[in-house]
C-alpha positions in Angstrom: 56.2 -15.5 65.9 55.7 -12.4 68.4 56.4 -13.1 72.2 54.4 -10.7 74.6 55.6 -10.5 78.1 53.5 -9.0 81.0 55.0 -8.8 83.9 55.5 -5.5 85.4 58.7 -4.4 84.2 58.0 -5.4 81.1 54.7 -4.6 80.7 53.8 -4.0 76.6 57.2 -5.5 75.8 57.3 -6.9 72.3 59.8 -9.3 71.3 60.2 -9.9 67.7 62.5 -10.4 64.6 65.1 -7.8 64.1 64.4 -4.7 61.2 66.1 -2.2 59.6 64.6 0.0 61.4 66.1 -1.2 64.6 69.5 -0.7 63.2 70.4 2.7 64.4 69.3 1.7 68.4 71.0 -1.5 68.0 74.5 0.6 67.1 73.5 3.2 70.1 72.7 -0.1 73.0 76.2 -1.9 71.8 78.2 1.0 71.5 77.5 2.1 74.8 78.5 -1.6 75.5 81.9 -1.0 73.7 82.8 1.8 75.4 81.9 1.3 78.9 81.3 -2.4 79.5 83.7 -5.5 79.3 81.3 -7.9 77.7 81.8 -6.9 74.0 85.0 -7.7 73.8 85.4 -5.0 70.7 87.9 -1.9 71.0 85.9 0.8 68.6 81.8 1.0 68.5 81.0 -0.8 64.9 78.9 1.5 62.3 75.3 1.2 61.3 76.5 -0.2 58.1 78.9 -3.0 60.0 76.4 -3.9 62.3 73.9 -4.5 59.9 76.3 -6.6 58.0 77.0 -9.1 60.6 73.3 -9.1 61.6 72.3 -9.8 57.3 75.3 -12.7 58.2 73.3 -14.4 60.7 70.1 -14.3 59.5 71.1 -15.6 56.1 72.7 -18.9 57.7 69.5 -19.5 59.4 70.6 -18.1 63.6 68.1 -16.0 65.0 68.1 -12.6 65.4 65.6 -10.7 67.5 64.6 -6.8 68.9 62.6 -6.3 72.3 60.3 -3.3 72.5 58.5 -1.0 75.0 56.4 1.3 73.4 58.3 1.5 70.4 61.3 1.7 71.8 64.1 -0.7 71.7 65.2 -2.0 75.4 67.3 -4.8 74.4 68.1 -7.5 71.4 69.5 -10.6 71.7 71.1 -13.2 68.8 73.1 -17.0 68.1 75.3 -17.6 66.0 77.8 -21.0 65.5 79.4 -21.0 68.5 82.9 -23.0 66.5 83.5 -23.5 63.1 84.4 -27.3 63.2 81.9 -29.8 62.1 81.4 -31.5 66.1 79.9 -28.2 67.0 77.1 -27.8 64.3 74.5 -28.1 66.7 76.1 -26.0 69.3 75.4 -21.8 69.4 76.9 -19.0 71.3 74.3 -16.5 72.6 74.7 -12.7 72.4 72.1 -10.4 74.4 72.5 -6.8 75.2 70.5 -4.0 76.9 69.9 -0.5 76.7 72.1 1.0 79.0 69.3 2.3 80.7 66.9 -1.1 81.1 69.4 -3.2 83.3 67.5 -5.4 86.1 63.9 -5.0 84.3 63.4 -8.7 83.2 64.3 -7.9 79.3 67.2 -10.3 79.5 65.2 -13.4 80.6 62.2 -13.2 77.8 64.9 -12.4 75.0 67.0 -15.5 75.9 63.6 -17.7 76.1 62.7 -16.3 72.1 66.5 -17.3 71.3 66.8 -21.1 73.1 63.3 -21.4 71.3 63.9 -19.9 67.8 67.7 -22.3 68.0 65.6 -25.3 69.3 63.5 -25.3 66.4 66.4 -24.9 63.6 67.9 -28.2 65.1 70.2 -26.8 67.2 70.9 -28.5 70.5 73.4 -26.5 72.8 73.7 -23.3 73.7 76.8 -21.7 74.8 77.1 -18.0 76.8 80.5 -15.7 77.0 80.1 -13.6 79.7 82.9 -11.3 79.4 81.7 -9.2 82.7 82.5 -11.2 86.1 79.7 -8.8 87.6 76.9 -10.9 85.4 
């Protein structure tokens, strides 16, 4: 399913499953957050190969991973993953959303999050946790 958002700041935005072609832009976006942000909790930006392996693990385990593009340019991405490994948490996921550094405050995160919520709900997950690493979020 592809979601089209028709808000002023997100006009023409497409939200769709992530592809191999997105991984270089995802790596660039994530690297900026690792190096200059407080939310990733990593010290060194992982490369494309590592991020692709992480993506493949999530997708292979049945979790969503989606990209948002405007005019073919990646403006953000989002995914869900297990919140904790104990069986009592099997219906609980943690979300992740990263926006291109030039795109905060443009209405991209909400439709990305909604898509991940919808995808998780359709897969039987019932609670989503957001671990927010930056108090400004």
